[in-house]
C-alpha positions, -999 to 999 in steps of 0.1 A, spaced: -59 25 161 -64 16 125 -61 42 97 -74 42 63 -54 66 41 -66 80 9 -103 68 17 -121 91 -6 -158 84 -2 -152 48 9 -152 51 48 -145 21 69 -163 15 102 -140 13 130 -111 29 112 -99 65 113 -106 76 77 -81 99 61 -80 119 28 -66 151 15 -100 162 2 -131 167 23 -156 137 20 -169 137 55 -142 114 69 -126 119 105 -93 134 93 -85 158 65 -47 156 58 -22 154 31 0 122 34 26 141 13 34 161 44 44 150 78 18 127 95 7 148 125 -26 129 125 -11 97 137 9 97 171 42 81 166 41 44 173 3 41 179 -11 27 147 -19 -11 148 -29 -12 111 -25 14 82 -43 8 50 -36 26 18 -59 16 -13 -52 32 -46 -33 60 -32 4 50 -30 9 57 -67 -1 94 -60 25 102 -33 53 126 -41 80 106 -23 79 69 -16 108 73 8 89 99 28 56 78 28 76 47 41 93 68 67 61 82 80 44 48 80 72 33 99 72 62 125 35 58 129 32 21 132 35 3 166 59 -26 168 44 -55 148 20 -30 132 6 -36 97 8 -16 66 -15 -28 40 -11 -16 5 -33 -19 -26 -20 -5 -59 -25 -10 -96 1 -31 -111 23 -15 -139 6 -38 -165 -29 -23 -158 -37 6 -182 -51 25 -153 -16 27 -137 -7 53 -163 -31 80 -152 -16 116 -152 -18 119 -115 2 86 -108 38 92 -100 50 56 -95 45 22 -109 46 -10 -90 54 -47 -97 58 -78 -75 95 -75 -77 93 -39 -62 80 -53 -29 97 -88 -30 131 -70 -26 120 -43 -3 138 -30 17 170 -29 -4 202 -21 17 201 16 4 165 23 15 161 46 43 133 27 60 145 -8 70 120 -20 94 89 -25 72 92 -61 60 67 -75 33 54 -109 46 26 -114 20 24 -101 -17 -6 -110 -38 -10 -105 -75 -44 -96 -85 -54 -106 -120 -92 -102 -116 -105 -80 -85 -140 -89 -89 -134 -125 -82 -105 -126 -57 -106 -163 -55 -106 -170 -92 -83 -197 -106 -64 -170 -123 -55 -153 -91 -47 -186 -75 -25 -196 -105 -8 -162 -107 1 -164 -70 16 -199 -73 42 -186 -98 42 -147 -93 77 -140 -107 68 -158 -140 32 -148 -141 42 -110 -139 66 -115 -168 43 -133 -191 7 -124 -184 -16 -96 -174 -19 -84 -137 -43 -58 -124 -30 -49 -91 -10 -58 -61 -21 -64 -25 8 -62 -1 10 -66 37 42 -53 56 49 -57 92 70 -33 114 99 -53 128 124 -42 156 156 -26 144 
């Protein structure tokens, strides 16, 4: 099963679309609470796009995602980068950088089995194969420090303990 969290009005065909508000999706649920809408260990893929920055607790989110994913399941995250002015909306509770995901999980993180295997800087999201995006991802640590970044696209895999 594939779950699209914080779907809003953007429903993906073949996915279980989930949002806290009613937008005609399959599931109405608040991801800030225990995830009863996904049976433990059953999700092959969880996508959260422009939603992780709104959650109350990253620790709870990653715990719920880990519990919901099957072994080798994928957690795909799309968030605004902290350099993007839209990252500072009043409803956003967290800010993200390449470094945040590059060093996840740290030894003190409660969730240890979600391992990032691909992290992309998005400089320009209307042209994903633009030369700026390609260049930024050749030198992500440096680019993030000296130039503009619009967002991040991260893939994590659930690995055995």
